[in-house]
C-alpha positions as CSV (number, residue, x, y, z in Angstrom):
1,M,5.8,-9.8,25.1
2,N,8.8,-10.8,23.1
3,R,11.4,-8.2,22.4
4,L,12.7,-7.6,18.9
5,T,16.4,-8.3,18.4
6,T,18.7,-5.8,16.6
7,G,18.7,-8.1,13.6
8,E,14.9,-8.2,13.4
9,I,14.7,-4.4,13.7
10,A,17.3,-4.0,10.9
11,G,15.4,-6.5,8.7
12,T,12.1,-4.8,9.3
13,A,13.7,-1.4,8.5
14,L,15.2,-2.8,5.3
15,F,11.8,-4.3,4.3
16,A,10.1,-1.0,5.0
17,L,12.8,0.8,2.9
18,I,12.2,-1.6,0.0
19,L,8.4,-1.2,0.2
20,A,8.9,2.6,0.3
21,I,11.1,2.6,-2.8
22,L,8.6,0.3,-4.7
23,A,5.7,2.5,-3.7
24,Y,7.5,5.6,-4.8
25,R,8.3,4.1,-8.2
26,I,4.8,2.8,-8.7
27,I,3.2,6.1,-7.7
28,R,5.5,8.1,-9.9
29,G,4.8,5.8,-12.9
30,M,1.1,6.1,-12.7
31,P,0.8,8.8,-15.4
32,K,2.6,6.5,-17.8
33,M,0.2,3.6,-17.2
34,A,-1.7,2.7,-20.4
35,G,-5.4,2.1,-20.2
36,D,-7.8,2.4,-17.4
37,I,-6.4,3.0,-13.9
38,T,-9.7,2.1,-12.3
39,A,-9.0,-1.6,-12.5
40,F,-5.6,-1.1,-10.9
41,R,-7.2,0.9,-8.2
42,K,-9.7,-1.9,-7.5
43,R,-7.0,-4.5,-7.3
44,T,-4.9,-2.5,-4.8
45,L,-8.0,-1.9,-2.7
46,V,-8.6,-5.7,-2.6
47,W,-5.0,-6.3,-1.6
48,T,-5.2,-3.6,1.1
49,Q,-8.3,-5.2,2.5
50,V,-6.8,-8.7,2.5
51,A,-3.6,-7.5,4.2
52,L,-5.7,-5.6,6.8
53,V,-7.7,-8.6,7.6
54,L,-4.6,-10.8,7.9
55,T,-3.0,-8.1,10.2
56,V,-6.0,-8.0,12.5
57,L,-6.2,-11.8,12.7
58,Q,-2.5,-12.0,13.4
59,L,-2.7,-9.4,16.2
60,N,-5.8,-11.1,17.7
61,F,-4.6,-14.7,17.7
62,K,-0.9,-14.3,18.2
63,A,-0.9,-12.2,21.4
64,G,2.5,-11.0,22.5
65,D,4.4,-11.7,19.2
66,W,4.5,-8.6,17.0
67,R,7.0,-9.9,14.3
68,F,4.6,-11.0,11.6
69,G,2.1,-8.3,12.5
70,I,4.6,-5.6,11.9
71,I,5.4,-7.0,8.4
72,L,1.7,-7.3,7.6
73,G,1.2,-3.7,8.8
74,L,3.9,-2.5,6.5
75,I,2.2,-4.3,3.6
76,V,-1.1,-2.6,4.6
77,L,0.6,0.8,4.5
78,F,2.3,-0.1,1.1
79,T,-0.9,-1.2,-0.6
80,G,-3.0,1.5,1.0
81,S,-0.7,4.2,-0.1
82,I,-0.7,3.0,-3.7
83,W,-4.5,2.7,-3.6
84,L,-4.9,6.2,-2.3
85,S,-2.5,7.6,-4.9
86,A,-4.3,5.7,-7.7
87,R,-7.6,7.1,-6.5
88,R,-6.3,10.7,-6.3
89,Y,-4.7,10.3,-9.8
90,D,-8.0,8.9,-11.2
91,I,-10.1,11.7,-9.8
92,A,-7.6,14.3,-11.1
93,R,-7.6,12.7,-14.5
94,Q,-11.4,12.7,-14.7
95,A,-11.5,16.3,-13.6
96,D,-9.1,17.2,-16.4
97,A,-11.1,15.3,-18.9
98,E,-14.3,17.1,-17.8
99,Q,-12.6,20.5,-17.9
100,R,-11.3,19.8,-21.5
101,E,-14.8,18.8,-22.6
102,G,-16.2,22.0,-21.1
103,N,-13.8,24.3,-23.0
């Protein structure tokens, strides 16, 4: 198996930091999104599934080289976290709407 160089580890860490900042900003901005968040949630689920399939294919067919697999794995975590947050926000928003209708 190939070892990652210091530059590759630093680049991966920088990429992970950028994705974490983007995810944080997107998740914090969800309450301000206009319209239906269900469509946004469906799109992020599709992108999570695509990234997951690409990650699995990469890991299966490129044995011993983890570089691209690590990047794809970070993208899976990024899209998955946004999807999960959108799902939780959508469920909470629906519960609030039902509670308001009940009162």
